[in-house]
C-alpha positions in Angstrom: -6.2 22.7 55.1 -3.4 23.8 52.7 -2.8 26.8 50.5 -1.5 26.0 47.0 0.4 28.7 45.0 1.2 27.9 41.4 2.6 30.0 38.5 0.8 29.4 35.2 1.5 30.8 31.7 -1.2 33.0 30.3 -2.4 30.6 27.6 -2.9 27.7 30.1 -4.6 29.6 33.0 -8.1 28.3 32.5 -7.0 24.8 31.7 -4.9 24.4 34.9 -7.5 26.1 37.2 -10.2 23.9 35.8 -8.2 20.7 36.5 -7.5 21.8 40.1 -11.2 22.7 40.7 -12.3 19.4 39.2 -10.5 17.4 42.0 -11.8 19.5 44.9 -9.3 22.4 45.2 -10.6 25.9 45.9 -13.5 25.1 48.2 -14.2 27.4 51.1 -17.4 26.7 53.1 -20.4 26.8 50.8 -18.3 28.2 47.9 -16.2 26.5 45.2 -13.7 27.5 42.5 -12.3 30.1 44.9 -8.9 31.5 44.1 -6.8 34.7 44.0 -4.7 35.5 41.0 -2.4 38.2 39.8 -0.4 38.6 36.5 3.3 39.0 36.5 6.5 38.0 34.7 8.3 34.7 35.2 11.9 34.3 34.4 13.9 31.0 33.8 16.7 29.6 31.8 16.2 26.0 30.5 19.4 24.0 31.0 21.0 21.2 29.0 18.8 18.1 29.2 15.6 20.1 29.7 12.6 19.9 27.3 11.1 23.4 27.7 7.5 24.1 26.8 8.5 27.7 26.2 12.0 28.9 25.2 15.3 27.2 24.3 18.1 25.7 26.3 20.7 28.1 27.7 18.6 31.2 26.8 17.0 33.4 29.5 13.2 33.6 29.1 10.7 36.1 30.4 7.1 34.9 30.2 3.7 36.4 31.2 2.4 34.2 34.0 -0.3 34.2 36.6 0.3 33.6 40.3 -2.7 31.6 41.4 -3.5 30.8 45.1 -6.2 28.6 46.4 -7.0 26.6 49.5 -7.1 22.8 49.3 -8.6 20.5 51.9 -6.2 17.8 53.2 -8.5 15.1 51.7 -7.8 16.6 48.2 -4.1 17.6 48.3 -2.7 14.5 46.7 -5.2 14.6 43.8 -4.7 18.3 43.4 -0.9 18.0 43.0 -1.4 15.1 40.6 -3.9 17.2 38.5 -1.5 20.2 38.6 1.4 18.2 37.2 -0.9 16.6 34.5 -2.6 19.8 33.3 0.3 22.2 33.6 2.2 22.7 30.3 5.7 23.2 31.9 8.1 20.2 32.3 8.6 21.3 35.9 5.7 23.5 37.2 6.7 26.0 39.9 4.4 25.7 42.9 4.4 25.5 46.7 2.1 24.1 49.3 1.8 25.6 52.7 -0.1 24.1 55.7 -2.8 26.5 56.9 -3.6 26.5 60.6 -7.1 27.3 61.8 -7.2 28.7 65.4 
């Protein structure tokens, strides 16, 4: 089992979550579409050569984003990351994957 954490701009929240749930992410026991989310502010500066979805090159941006966390079974992790990259509007989505141990 893994835990996926991803940062999603407000306007794309439902689109990205739906894509992740569609490939099997967010299942816990007899429940599906499980996640935890909280709104915050993301900061980034697009550099030369980037193609930013939001903002302009060499200008610091602050964006309302959601931090979304969900578990992903090992069988679905590759499809989940592929769906994340396909559905997320950012050129380079910010995310991390952590292995969850069950004792």
